[in-house]
C-alpha positions as CSV (number, residue, x, y, z in Angstrom):
1,M,111.5,105.8,147.6
2,T,112.1,105.2,151.3
3,E,111.3,107.9,153.8
4,L,115.0,108.3,154.6
5,R,115.9,108.7,150.8
6,H,113.0,111.3,150.5
7,L,114.4,113.3,153.5
8,Q,117.8,113.4,152.0
9,L,116.7,114.7,148.8
10,V,114.7,117.5,150.5
11,I,117.6,118.4,152.7
12,L,119.8,118.6,149.5
13,H,117.2,120.9,148.0
14,I,117.7,123.1,151.0
15,M,121.6,123.0,150.7
16,K,121.5,123.7,146.9
17,D,119.7,127.1,148.0
18,I,122.3,127.7,150.6
19,D,125.1,127.0,148.5
20,A,123.7,129.5,145.8
21,L,123.3,132.2,148.5
22,C,126.8,131.7,149.8
23,A,128.2,131.9,146.1
24,K,126.3,135.1,145.6
25,N,127.8,136.7,148.5
26,N,131.2,135.4,148.5
27,I,130.7,133.4,151.7
28,E,133.0,130.3,152.3
29,Y,131.6,127.1,153.9
30,S,132.6,123.6,154.1
31,L,130.7,120.3,154.7
32,N,131.0,119.3,158.3
33,G,131.5,115.9,160.0
34,G,129.5,113.1,158.6
35,S,128.5,115.2,155.7
36,A,132.0,115.6,154.7
37,I,132.6,111.9,155.1
38,G,129.6,111.3,152.8
39,A,131.1,113.6,150.1
40,I,134.4,111.8,150.1
41,R,133.4,108.1,150.8
42,H,129.9,108.0,149.0
43,K,129.9,111.2,146.8
44,G,126.8,112.2,148.6
45,F,125.0,111.2,151.9
46,I,126.2,108.4,153.9
47,P,123.5,106.0,153.0
48,W,122.0,105.9,156.6
49,D,122.4,109.7,157.3
50,D,119.4,111.8,158.0
51,D,121.0,115.3,158.3
52,L,123.5,117.6,156.6
53,D,125.9,120.1,158.4
54,I,128.1,122.8,157.2
55,Q,130.6,124.9,159.1
56,M,132.0,128.5,158.8
57,T,134.8,130.5,160.1
58,P,133.7,133.5,162.5
59,T,133.9,136.2,159.7
60,N,131.9,134.1,157.3
61,Y,129.4,132.8,159.8
62,K,128.7,136.4,160.9
63,K,128.3,137.6,157.3
64,F,125.9,134.6,156.7
65,I,123.8,135.7,159.5
66,K,123.5,139.1,158.1
67,V,122.7,137.8,154.6
68,C,120.2,135.2,155.7
69,R,118.3,138.2,157.5
70,E,118.2,140.4,154.4
71,Q,118.0,138.0,151.4
72,L,116.7,134.4,152.5
73,D,113.3,133.7,151.1
74,K,111.3,134.1,154.3
75,E,108.2,132.5,152.7
76,K,110.0,129.4,151.9
77,Y,112.4,129.2,154.9
78,Y,112.5,129.9,158.6
79,F,116.1,131.0,159.9
80,A,117.0,130.1,163.3
81,E,120.0,132.1,164.6
82,G,121.9,130.5,167.3
83,T,121.0,131.8,170.9
84,V,118.4,134.2,169.3
85,D,115.8,132.0,167.8
86,W,116.8,128.7,169.4
87,P,118.9,127.5,172.4
88,L,122.2,126.6,170.9
89,D,125.4,128.3,169.4
90,F,124.7,127.4,165.8
91,C,122.1,128.2,163.2
92,K,119.6,126.2,161.3
93,I,117.8,127.0,158.1
94,K,114.3,125.2,158.1
95,L,112.0,124.5,155.3
96,R,108.5,126.0,155.9
97,G,105.6,123.6,155.4
98,T,107.5,120.7,156.5
99,K,108.1,119.0,160.1
100,M,110.9,117.0,161.4
101,I,110.8,115.8,164.9
102,E,114.4,115.3,166.2
103,T,115.4,112.6,168.6
104,E,117.0,115.0,171.0
105,G,115.9,118.5,170.0
106,Y,114.5,121.8,171.0
107,G,110.9,121.7,171.8
108,G,110.1,124.6,169.8
109,K,107.0,126.1,168.1
110,E,105.1,123.8,165.9
111,N,105.9,126.2,162.8
112,E,109.5,126.1,163.6
113,L,110.1,122.3,163.3
114,G,110.8,122.2,159.6
115,I,113.3,119.9,157.7
116,F,116.6,121.6,158.2
117,V,120.4,122.1,157.4
118,D,122.8,123.0,160.5
119,I,125.3,125.8,160.1
120,F,128.1,125.5,162.7
121,R,130.4,128.3,163.7
122,V,134.1,127.6,163.9
123,D,135.7,129.3,167.0
124,G,138.9,131.1,167.3
125,A,140.8,128.9,170.0
126,A,143.4,129.6,172.7
127,P,147.1,129.3,171.8
128,T,148.0,126.9,174.7
129,K,146.6,123.4,175.5
130,L,145.5,124.3,178.8
131,G,143.8,127.3,177.7
132,R,142.0,125.2,175.0
133,Y,140.8,122.8,177.6
134,W,139.5,125.7,179.7
135,Q,137.8,127.2,176.6
136,Y,136.2,123.6,175.9
137,F,134.8,123.6,179.5
138,C,133.3,127.1,179.2
139,A,131.7,126.3,176.0
140,K,130.1,123.1,177.3
141,Y,129.0,124.6,180.6
142,R,127.4,127.5,178.6
143,T,125.5,125.1,176.3
144,A,124.2,123.2,179.3
145,Y,122.5,126.6,180.5
146,L,121.2,127.5,177.1
147,I,119.5,124.2,176.6
148,N,118.1,124.1,180.1
149,Q,116.6,127.7,179.6
150,R,115.0,126.9,176.2
151,G,113.2,123.7,176.9
152,Y,115.6,121.4,175.2
153,N,114.5,117.7,175.0
154,S,117.5,115.9,176.3
155,A,117.3,112.1,176.3
156,S,120.5,111.8,178.3
157,L,120.5,111.6,182.2
158,L,124.1,113.0,182.3
159,K,123.1,116.0,180.2
160,K,120.2,116.7,182.4
161,I,122.4,116.8,185.5
162,V,124.8,119.2,183.8
163,M,122.0,121.3,182.7
164,F,120.9,121.5,186.4
165,L,124.3,122.4,187.6
166,S,124.5,125.2,185.2
167,F,122.0,127.4,187.3
168,P,124.7,129.9,188.2
169,Q,124.5,131.3,184.8
170,K,121.1,132.6,185.7
171,F,122.8,135.6,186.8
172,K,123.9,137.8,183.8
173,P,127.5,138.6,184.7
174,I,128.4,134.9,185.2
175,R,126.5,134.0,181.9
176,N,128.4,136.8,180.1
177,F,131.7,135.5,181.6
178,F,131.4,132.1,180.0
179,K,130.4,133.5,176.7
180,H,133.4,135.7,176.6
181,E,135.7,132.8,177.6
182,K,134.3,130.9,174.6
183,E,134.6,133.6,171.9
184,K,137.6,135.8,173.1
185,Y,139.9,134.4,170.8
186,D,137.7,135.2,167.5
187,G,139.9,137.4,165.2
188,E,143.1,136.7,167.2
189,E,146.1,135.0,165.5
190,T,146.5,132.0,168.0
191,G,147.2,129.5,165.4
192,Y,144.1,127.3,166.3
193,Y,140.4,126.9,165.5
194,G,138.0,124.9,167.6
195,L,134.4,123.4,166.9
196,L,133.0,124.5,170.2
197,S,129.3,124.4,169.2
198,E,129.3,120.8,168.3
199,Y,128.9,117.5,170.3
200,T,132.7,116.9,169.9
201,K,135.2,115.4,172.4
202,V,138.1,117.7,173.4
203,N,140.7,115.8,171.7
204,H,138.8,116.1,168.4
205,C,137.7,119.6,168.8
206,F,140.7,121.8,168.2
207,F,142.6,122.1,164.9
208,P,145.6,124.1,163.5
209,K,144.3,127.2,162.0
210,H,145.3,126.4,158.5
211,I,143.1,123.5,158.2
212,F,140.3,125.9,157.9
213,T,142.0,128.9,156.3
214,N,143.6,127.0,153.4
215,G,140.4,127.2,151.2
216,T,137.9,124.8,150.0
217,I,137.3,122.7,146.9
218,K,134.1,121.6,145.3
219,V,133.4,118.0,145.3
220,D,130.6,115.7,144.0
221,F,127.7,115.4,146.3
222,E,124.7,113.5,144.8
223,D,123.7,115.4,141.7
224,T,125.5,118.6,142.6
225,K,128.8,120.0,143.9
226,L,129.4,121.2,147.4
227,S,132.3,122.6,149.3
228,I,134.6,120.8,151.4
229,L,138.0,121.9,153.1
230,K,141.0,121.4,151.0
231,E,142.6,119.9,154.0
232,Y,139.6,117.5,154.5
233,D,141.9,114.5,155.1
234,A,143.6,116.1,158.1
235,Y,140.3,117.3,159.4
236,L,138.4,114.1,159.2
237,K,141.4,111.9,160.3
238,Q,141.4,114.1,163.6
239,V,137.9,113.7,164.3
240,F,137.1,110.2,163.1
241,G,140.2,108.3,162.5
242,N,140.0,106.0,159.4
243,Y,137.0,107.8,158.0
244,M,137.1,105.6,154.8
245,Q,136.2,102.5,156.8
246,L,132.5,101.6,157.3
247,P,131.1,101.3,160.8
248,P,129.7,98.1,162.1
249,L,126.2,97.3,160.7
250,E,124.7,98.0,164.1
251,K,125.8,101.5,163.9
252,Q,124.6,102.1,160.3
253,V,121.3,103.7,161.5
254,C,119.7,107.2,161.3
255,E,119.8,108.9,164.5
256,H,118.4,112.3,164.3
257,H,114.7,112.1,163.9
258,N,111.6,110.2,165.0
259,G,109.1,111.5,162.4
260,V,108.8,113.7,159.4
261,D,106.2,115.4,157.3
262,F,107.2,116.5,153.9
263,G,104.2,118.6,153.2
264,Q,104.4,119.7,149.3
265,Y,108.0,118.4,149.1
């Protein structure tokens, strides 16, 4: 077994526990991005992919955080809540006793570097196109400050420049303003949702709300079944275009880690 395949199977082990926790507590999630492509195109991981991501609407996301704090096996997992336990606005569930060094990640404590699954929050979005562009800017500017404050190991010169320019957010009123502008549409019937905590271009970021509220279905994923949006085709086409077409060979590489220690797994 290759290291990559071993990593995929350990990540799947984590995801099975997350799926069971969500089912037990009536929390709806769906596979995100490349993980959704993998489910539809490969019935599992994209062969060269080295991570797994899921997403949740605001109500489900908040409930998930509460459930993790109360019910997640703390001896087995480390729960990293977004902006509380690590820099960015999404959560990670990390497997204790393992270690995964991300290519471009948070330089956290040694015991917080476990193999993980990412949980992204889907944000309520502005009703107008101009409003959504402003919201996107506020989200990215806020992210630049957060990663700068928490020692994020950015490999990009452009990101380092933007991080430096985010310094006005050292002042709490300014920081709170950008947080409010990002999140102020949660719970409002604007007709749109946005993926504002991801590395997504603005024209791939916002969706008609029904794509995320029309429910999920279970699909084959390796030796189990995981949840995906019922409207996965519209979602994936907007983000990736022809998602059933394989990328060029030179892009069929794993991108997210430099090293891994599987521990007892």
